[in-house]
C-alpha positions in Angstrom: -0.4 -6.9 -23.0 -2.4 -3.9 -24.0 -5.7 -5.4 -22.7 -4.6 -5.0 -19.1 -4.1 -1.3 -19.1 -5.2 1.9 -20.8 -2.7 3.5 -23.1 -1.2 6.5 -21.3 -1.8 9.4 -23.6 -1.4 12.0 -20.9 1.3 14.6 -21.6 4.7 14.2 -19.8 4.0 17.5 -18.1 1.2 20.1 -18.0 2.1 23.5 -16.5 -0.3 24.6 -13.8 -2.3 27.7 -14.4 -1.6 30.6 -12.1 -5.3 30.9 -11.1 -7.1 28.4 -8.9 -10.3 29.0 -10.7 -11.2 25.9 -12.7 -13.5 27.8 -15.0 -10.7 30.3 -15.8 -8.4 27.5 -17.0 -11.0 25.7 -19.0 -10.8 27.4 -22.4 -11.1 24.7 -25.0 -9.6 22.0 -22.7 -11.0 18.5 -22.1 -11.9 17.6 -18.5 -8.8 15.6 -17.8 -6.5 18.4 -19.1 -8.4 20.9 -16.9 -7.6 18.8 -13.9 -3.9 18.6 -14.9 -3.8 22.3 -15.3 -5.1 23.2 -11.9 -2.7 24.4 -9.2 -2.0 21.6 -6.8 -3.8 23.4 -3.9 -7.0 23.7 -5.9 -6.6 20.2 -7.2 -6.2 18.7 -3.7 -9.3 20.5 -2.6 -11.3 18.7 -5.3 -9.7 15.5 -4.4 -10.6 16.1 -0.7 -14.3 16.7 -1.5 -14.5 13.6 -3.6 -12.6 11.5 -1.1 -15.1 12.4 1.7 -18.0 11.5 -0.6 -16.4 8.1 -1.5 -15.6 7.5 2.2 -19.3 8.0 3.0 -20.2 5.5 0.3 -17.7 2.9 1.5 -19.1 3.2 5.1 -22.7 2.9 3.8 -22.0 -0.2 1.6 -19.6 -2.1 3.8 -20.9 -1.3 7.3 -24.4 0.2 7.5 -26.1 -1.8 4.8 -24.8 -5.0 6.4 -26.5 -4.1 9.6 -23.1 -3.6 11.1 -22.3 -7.3 10.9 -18.8 -8.5 10.0 -18.6 -11.0 7.2 -15.0 -10.3 6.3 -12.9 -8.6 9.0 -9.7 -8.1 7.0 -8.1 -4.9 6.0 -7.7 -6.2 2.5 -11.2 -6.7 1.4 -13.2 -6.5 4.6 -14.6 -3.9 6.9 -11.3 -3.3 8.8 -10.3 -1.6 5.6 -13.2 0.8 6.1 -12.0 1.4 9.7 -8.5 2.2 8.4 -10.1 4.6 5.9 -11.9 6.3 8.8 -8.6 6.6 10.7 -7.0 8.2 7.6 -10.0 10.6 7.4 -9.5 11.5 11.0 -5.8 12.2 10.5 -6.7 14.6 7.7 -9.8 16.3 9.0 -9.4 15.8 12.8 -13.1 14.9 12.9 -13.4 12.7 16.1 -16.6 11.2 14.7 -14.4 9.4 12.2 -12.2 8.1 14.9 -15.1 6.9 17.0 -16.6 5.1 14.0 -13.2 3.5 13.3 -13.1 2.1 16.8 -16.7 0.9 16.5 -15.8 -1.1 13.5 -12.6 -2.4 15.0 -14.5 -3.6 18.0 -16.8 -5.7 15.8 -13.8 -7.0 13.8 -12.1 -8.0 17.1 -15.1 -10.1 18.0 -15.2 -11.7 14.5 -11.4 -12.4 14.4 -10.6 -13.8 17.8 -10.6 -17.4 16.7 -8.8 -16.6 13.5 -5.4 -18.2 12.9 -4.3 -15.4 10.6 -1.7 -13.2 12.2 -0.9 -10.4 9.8 -1.7 -6.7 9.5 -3.5 -6.8 6.1 -5.3 -10.1 6.4 -5.2 -11.1 10.1 -6.1 -10.5 13.7 -2.9 -8.5 14.3 -4.2 -5.7 12.1 -7.3 -5.5 14.2 -5.4 -5.2 17.4 -2.8 -2.8 16.0 -5.3 -0.4 14.5 -7.5 -0.6 17.6 -4.6 0.3 19.8 -3.5 3.2 17.7 -7.0 4.6 17.2 -7.6 4.3 21.0 -4.4 6.3 21.7 -5.6 9.1 19.4 -8.9 9.1 21.2 -7.2 9.4 24.5 -8.6 6.1 25.8 -5.6 4.6 27.5 -7.6 1.6 28.9 -8.8 0.6 25.5 -5.3 1.1 24.0 -3.8 -1.2 26.6 -6.5 -3.8 26.0 -5.7 -4.0 22.3 -1.9 -4.1 23.1 -2.5 -6.9 25.5 -4.6 -8.7 22.8 -1.8 -8.2 20.3 0.8 -9.6 22.8 -1.2 -12.8 23.0 -0.9 -13.6 19.3 1.2 -16.7 18.7 2.8 -17.6 15.3 2.0 -21.1 14.0 5.2 -23.1 13.3 4.1 -23.7 9.7 3.4 -20.0 9.0 4.8 -18.8 5.6 7.1 -15.8 5.3 5.3 -13.4 3.0 3.4 -10.2 3.7 -0.3 -11.0 3.3 -0.5 -14.2 5.4 3.0 -14.8 6.8 5.7 -13.7 9.3 6.5 -10.5 7.4 2.9 -9.4 7.7 3.0 -10.0 11.5 6.3 -8.1 11.7 4.8 -5.2 9.8 2.1 -5.0 12.5 4.8 -4.8 15.2 6.5 -1.9 13.2 3.2 -0.1 12.9 2.6 -0.3 16.6 6.1 0.9 17.5 5.8 3.8 15.1 2.4 5.0 16.3 2.4 4.0 20.0 6.1 4.2 20.8 9.3 2.1 20.6 9.2 -1.2 22.5 5.4 -1.3 22.4 6.3 -4.6 20.9 9.6 -5.7 22.5 12.6 -5.7 20.1 13.5 -9.1 21.3 10.2 -10.5 20.0 10.6 -8.8 16.7 14.2 -9.9 16.5 13.3 -13.6 16.9 10.8 -13.3 14.1 13.3 -11.5 11.8 16.0 -14.2 12.5 13.6 -16.9 11.5 12.8 -15.1 8.2 16.5 -14.8 7.4 17.1 -18.5 8.4 14.4 -19.8 6.0 15.5 -17.4 3.2 19.1 -18.5 3.4 18.1 -22.1 3.4 16.2 -21.8 0.1 18.4 -19.1 -1.4 20.9 -20.0 -4.1 24.3 -19.0 -2.7 26.2 -16.8 -5.1 23.2 -15.7 -7.0 20.2 -14.8 -4.7 21.0 -14.9 -1.0 17.4 -15.1 0.2 14.5 -16.9 -1.4 11.0 -18.0 -0.2 8.2 -20.1 -1.4 4.5 -19.6 -1.1 2.1 -22.2 -2.4 4.9 -23.9 -4.4 6.1 -20.7 -6.1 9.1 -18.5 -5.5 7.3 -15.2 -5.7 9.0 -11.9 -6.3 6.3 -9.4 -5.6 5.1 -7.3 -2.7 2.1 -9.4 -1.6 3.6 -12.8 -1.5 7.3 -12.6 -2.3 10.8 -11.1 -2.1 9.8 -7.4 -2.5 7.4 -7.5 0.4 9.7 -9.5 2.7 12.7 -7.3 1.9 10.6 -4.2 2.5 9.7 -5.3 6.0 13.3 -6.4 6.9 14.7 -3.1 5.9 12.6 -1.4 8.7 14.6 -3.5 11.2 18.0 -3.0 12.8 20.0 -5.5 10.8 23.4 -7.2 11.4 26.1 -6.6 8.7 25.6 -10.1 7.2 21.8 -9.5 7.1 22.3 -6.2 5.3 24.5 -7.9 2.7 21.8 -10.5 2.1 19.0 -8.0 1.7 21.1 -5.8 -0.7 22.3 -8.9 -2.6 18.7 -10.1 -3.0 17.5 -6.8 -4.3 20.5 -6.6 -6.7 19.7 -10.1 -7.9 16.1 -8.9 -8.7 17.4 -5.8 -10.5 19.8 -7.8 -12.6 17.2 -10.4 -13.6 14.2 -8.1 -14.4 12.7 -8.2 -17.8 14.3 -6.2 -20.6 11.2 -4.0 -20.4 12.2 -2.9 -16.9 9.2 -4.8 -15.3 9.8 -7.6 -12.8 8.7 -11.3 -13.0 5.9 -12.3 -10.7 7.9 -15.4 -9.6 11.3 -17.0 -10.1 11.7 -18.3 -13.7 8.5 -16.7 -15.0 8.8 -15.4 -18.5 5.4 -13.7 -18.5 5.8 -9.9 -18.6 2.2 -9.0 -18.0 1.6 -7.8 -14.5 2.2 -4.2 -13.4 0.5 -4.3 -10.0 1.5 -3.6 -6.4 1.1 -7.3 -5.7 3.1 -8.6 -8.7 5.5 -6.6 -10.9 7.2 -3.2 -11.0 5.0 -1.1 -8.7 5.5 -3.1 -5.5 9.2 -3.6 -6.3 9.5 0.2 -6.9 8.2 1.0 -3.4 10.7 -1.5 -1.9 13.6 0.0 -3.9 12.6 3.5 -2.6 13.0 2.1 0.9 16.4 0.5 -0.1 17.5 3.9 -1.5 16.6 5.5 1.8 18.2 2.8 4.0 21.4 2.0 2.0 21.8 5.4 0.3 23.3 3.9 -2.9 22.8 5.3 -6.4 22.0 1.8 -7.7 18.7 1.6 -5.8 17.7 5.1 -6.6 18.1 4.5 -10.3 16.4 1.2 -10.2 13.4 2.7 -8.3 13.1 5.4 -10.9 13.4 2.9 -13.8 10.6 0.9 -12.2 8.6 4.1 -12.1 8.9 4.5 -15.8 7.3 1.1 -16.3 4.4 2.2 -14.1 4.0 5.5 -16.0 3.9 3.6 -19.3 1.9 0.5 -18.4 0.3 1.4 -15.0 -3.0 2.9 -16.0 -4.7 -0.5 -15.2 -8.2 -1.3 -16.1 -8.9 -1.6 -12.4 -9.3 1.1 -9.8 -7.9 -0.6 -6.6 -4.8 -0.4 -4.5 -3.6 -4.0 -4.8 -3.9 -4.3 -8.6 -5.2 -1.0 -9.9 -4.4 2.6 -10.7 -4.8 3.7 -7.1 -2.0 1.5 -5.9 0.2 2.5 -8.8 -0.3 6.2 -8.0 1.6 5.5 -4.7 4.8 4.7 -6.8 5.0 8.3 -7.9 4.2 9.7 -4.4 7.0 7.5 -3.0 9.5 8.6 -5.7 8.5 12.2 -5.0 9.3 11.7 -1.3 12.6 10.2 -2.3 13.8 12.6 -4.9 11.8 15.8 -4.4 11.4 16.0 -8.2 8.2 17.8 -9.3 7.8 15.4 -12.2 6.8 12.6 -9.8 4.2 14.7 -8.1 2.8 15.6 -11.5 2.6 11.9 -12.4 0.8 11.1 -9.1 -1.6 14.0 -9.9 -2.0 12.6 -13.5 -3.0 9.1 -12.3 -5.3 10.6 -9.6 -6.8 12.9 -12.3 -7.5 9.9 -14.5 -9.3 8.1 -11.7 -11.3 11.3 -10.8 -12.2 11.9 -14.5 -12.7 8.4 -15.9 -13.2 5.7 -13.3 -16.9 6.1 -12.5 -17.8 6.3 -16.2 -15.5 3.5 -17.3 -16.7 1.1 -14.5 -20.3 1.8 -15.4 -19.6 1.1 -19.1 -17.7 -2.1 -18.3 -14.4 -0.7 -19.6 -12.9 -0.9 -16.1 -13.2 -3.5 -13.4 -14.6 -2.1 -10.1 -13.2 -4.9 -8.0 -14.8 -8.1 -6.7 -15.4 -6.2 -3.5 -16.0 -2.8 -5.1 -16.1 -0.7 -1.8 -13.1 -2.3 -0.1 -9.8 -0.8 0.8 -7.5 -2.9 -1.4 -9.9 -3.6 -4.3 -12.4 -0.8 -4.5 -13.3 2.8 -4.0 -12.3 2.6 -0.3 -8.7 2.6 -1.5 -9.3 5.4 -3.9 -10.7 7.5 -1.1 -7.7 6.7 1.0 -5.3 7.8 -1.6 -7.2 11.0 -2.5 -7.0 11.9 1.3 -3.3 11.0 1.3 -2.6 13.4 -1.5 -3.7 16.3 0.7 0.0 16.2 1.9 1.9 14.3 -0.7 5.2 14.4 1.2 3.6 12.3 4.0 1.6 9.9 1.7 2.5 6.2 2.2 1.0 3.1 0.8 -1.3 1.6 3.4 -0.2 -1.6 5.0 3.2 -1.4 3.2 5.1 1.8 3.7 5.5 3.4 7.2 
C-alpha cells in the first residue's frame, strides 16, 4: 500500500506568518515549511507565477513542437486539455491572447474529431464543441459560438453507448450542463437532456439490486464505483439535473449504499465486490467519491453526506500524496478534494490542506520526477496526467472558493 503514495509527514496545521516576505519567515525552516508558513495571498502569487510558466511549457510541448498537428484531440490526454488550460488562464488573467490560442487549438481539434464516435466532454467531440462555443462567447464572436452550438446539436448518441463519465452518456450529459451554465439555460434543450437522463435511470434500475443498491452500471464487464467509469461519476452528473422524487430516492439510496459498503479504512472499492483497498485516485477510490458526496451534501442538505465527504477527505489527507502529479490519478486531482470541502464547509483546515498538497507539488514534484521517485505521467504535459493539470489547479487556487475539478464539478 505504501508504495503508491508518499507518507504525509506535513503538520496538521502551520500558522501563517504575518509578513508576506518569504525571506522573513525562513529562519531555520525547510523549503516546504516556508511555503506552508506564507500568508495565502503571498502563496497564491507564487503559485500564479509557476502556473504561467507551466502553462507555457504545456503549450510548447503539446502544440508548438508538434507543428500544431493534432494526434490526440481529447481533453484527457490530448491537446484540447491545453486549450482548456488556456481558457482557465484567460479566466484568471483576462489575457485575450490566451483565449485566442484556446480557440485556435479548438479549431484544430474540431477538424480532427469530426468523424469520432466519442461523444463526451473529457474524451469526445462534445468537449470540443462545448469548449469552442464557450470560448467564442467570451471572445464576443457570436457567429463562431453559434457554429459550435450547431455542431454540438448534431451529435447523436449510439444505441450501445455506456453510461459512465469518460466515454458514456453521463459524459455527454456533463457537456450539456457545461454549455447551459456558461452559455445560458436551454442552450441544450431540457427535453434532450431529460431523455438522456431517463435512459441512465432506466439502465441503472435494471441492473441495480432492489433493496440494496437502487442503481448499478457495468463498463467492460465490471460494476465500477469510481468517478471515471462508475457510480460516483454517474451520480455526480445526475445530481445536476432536476430530478423526480423517485429519482432522488434512487440517487440518495445508491450513495448511501456506497457509504455503508466502503472499506473499514474509509476508502471506497474501485468496483462492486473488490477487496483491494489500494487506489486513492479521482478515477477510483475516495477522492472522486468525496467530490460526489460534496455535491450530494449541497443538493440534499443532509448531515449524512457532509460527514461522509469529510471522512473521505481524511483518507485523501492520509494516503493521497500519490507518487504521480496528475489530475486523474495524482496529487493534483486529490488537492481538489480539499478545495471542494472548503467550499462546502468554509473550514480553514481544508484550505490549509489544499495549500499543503499544492506546496508539496511546488516543492517536490520536479525533483522527484527527475529522480524517478515520482511518475510524471505517460503524457507528461497533458491536462489529466501531467503538468497541464498542475498548472490548471495552481491557477484555480487564485480564488479557492471558485475552484472546481475540471470536467467534473460545475
